[in-house]
C-alpha positions as CSV (number, residue, x, y, z in Angstrom):
1,M,5.5,77.2,169.2
2,K,6.0,77.2,165.5
3,L,9.2,79.3,165.9
4,F,10.6,76.8,168.3
5,V,9.8,73.9,166.0
6,L,11.5,75.7,163.1
7,Y,14.5,76.5,165.2
8,F,14.7,72.9,166.3
9,I,14.6,71.6,162.7
10,A,17.2,74.1,161.7
11,M,19.5,73.0,164.5
12,M,19.0,69.3,163.6
13,L,20.0,70.1,160.0
14,V,23.1,72.0,161.0
15,V,24.2,69.1,163.4
16,G,23.2,66.5,160.8
17,C,25.4,68.2,158.2
18,G,28.4,68.1,160.4
19,A,28.8,71.7,161.5
20,G,32.0,72.1,163.3
21,A,33.4,68.8,162.1
22,L,37.0,68.6,161.2
23,N,36.6,66.9,157.8
24,T,39.7,68.5,156.2
25,A,43.0,69.8,157.2
26,S,41.7,73.3,156.3
27,D,38.9,72.8,158.8
28,V,41.5,72.0,161.4
29,T,43.5,75.2,160.7
30,E,40.3,77.2,161.0
31,A,39.4,75.6,164.3
32,L,42.8,76.5,165.9
33,D,41.5,79.8,167.5
34,E,44.5,80.2,169.9
35,H,47.2,79.8,167.2
36,T,48.1,81.6,164.0
37,V,48.4,79.1,161.1
38,E,49.9,80.5,158.0
39,E,51.5,79.7,154.6
40,C,49.8,76.3,154.2
41,S,50.4,74.1,151.2
42,K,48.9,70.7,150.3
43,N,51.0,67.7,151.1
44,D,51.0,64.0,150.1
45,F,48.2,62.8,152.4
46,E,47.2,60.0,150.1
47,M,50.5,58.1,150.7
48,I,49.6,57.7,154.4
49,G,45.9,56.9,153.8
50,G,44.7,60.4,154.8
51,D,41.7,62.2,153.4
52,S,43.5,65.6,153.4
53,G,46.7,67.1,154.5
54,L,48.5,70.5,154.8
55,T,52.0,71.6,155.8
56,C,51.8,75.0,157.5
57,R,53.7,77.4,159.7
58,V,52.3,77.9,163.2
59,R,52.9,81.1,165.2
60,T,52.3,81.6,168.9
61,G,53.0,85.2,169.8
62,T,56.1,86.2,167.9
63,Q,57.6,82.8,167.5
64,Y,57.3,80.7,164.4
65,F,57.4,76.9,164.3
66,N,58.0,75.6,160.8
67,F,56.8,72.4,159.3
68,I,53.7,71.4,161.1
69,E,51.8,68.7,159.2
70,I,48.1,68.3,159.7
71,Y,46.3,65.3,158.3
72,T,42.7,64.1,158.5
73,F,41.4,60.6,158.2
74,D,38.1,58.8,157.8
75,G,37.5,57.8,161.4
76,N,40.0,57.4,164.2
77,A,43.3,58.9,162.9
78,K,45.6,56.8,165.0
79,E,43.9,53.5,163.9
80,A,43.8,54.6,160.3
81,C,47.5,55.5,160.4
82,K,48.4,52.2,162.0
83,S,46.6,50.3,159.2
84,N,48.7,52.0,156.5
85,E,52.2,50.6,155.7
86,F,53.7,54.1,155.2
87,C,52.1,55.7,158.3
88,E,52.4,52.8,160.7
89,P,56.1,53.3,161.4
90,I,55.4,56.8,162.5
91,V,53.0,55.6,165.2
92,D,55.0,52.6,166.3
93,A,58.3,54.4,166.7
94,P,57.7,57.6,168.8
95,M,61.3,57.5,170.1
96,A,62.6,57.8,166.6
97,L,60.4,60.9,166.1
98,E,61.6,62.4,169.3
99,S,65.3,61.7,168.4
100,I,64.9,64.1,165.4
101,G,62.9,66.6,167.4
102,A,59.5,65.8,166.1
103,S,56.2,65.4,168.0
104,L,53.2,63.5,166.9
105,R,49.7,63.7,168.4
106,F,46.2,62.5,167.5
107,H,42.7,64.0,168.1
108,D,39.8,62.0,166.8
109,N,40.3,62.0,163.0
110,V,43.2,64.4,163.1
111,M,46.9,63.7,163.2
112,I,49.4,66.6,163.9
113,L,53.1,66.2,163.3
114,L,55.4,69.0,164.4
115,H,59.0,69.2,163.2
116,G,61.5,71.1,165.3
117,D,63.4,70.9,168.5
118,N,61.1,69.0,170.7
119,H,58.2,71.3,170.8
120,A,55.9,68.8,172.4
121,D,54.3,71.6,174.5
122,L,53.2,73.3,171.3
123,V,51.6,70.1,169.9
124,E,49.8,69.7,173.2
125,S,48.6,73.3,173.0
126,L,47.3,72.7,169.5
127,I,45.4,69.5,170.6
128,S,44.0,71.5,173.5
129,D,42.9,74.2,171.2
130,L,41.1,71.7,169.0
131,Q,39.4,70.1,172.0
132,N,38.2,73.5,173.3
133,G,37.1,74.6,169.8
């Protein structure tokens, strides 16, 4: 019985400390189990009201997709982005993004922006990977 109580307390501490939470863009890259994320560098996340941000290369199989941007926010990413004067136009003009071949998706406190020739399927795959992680 004591072992069960100790196990329960340990699990509560782990959950309470946010184990598995996507607090930073680095946490997001680590959570993407089905994709290879490489060559990340810090980006200007403060300008759009983010808590963290990285620009990375994503590889699925032998193909590379350059310029994926990953941002984390405090709370709901889409709402946080909409409340920032520099980020709001990105959310409010999805057709403009599509016209330049970019795709934007949100998952909880995470925003993912992929630059390229309309790789919306890759962005959906990344979001699915986060949801399954």
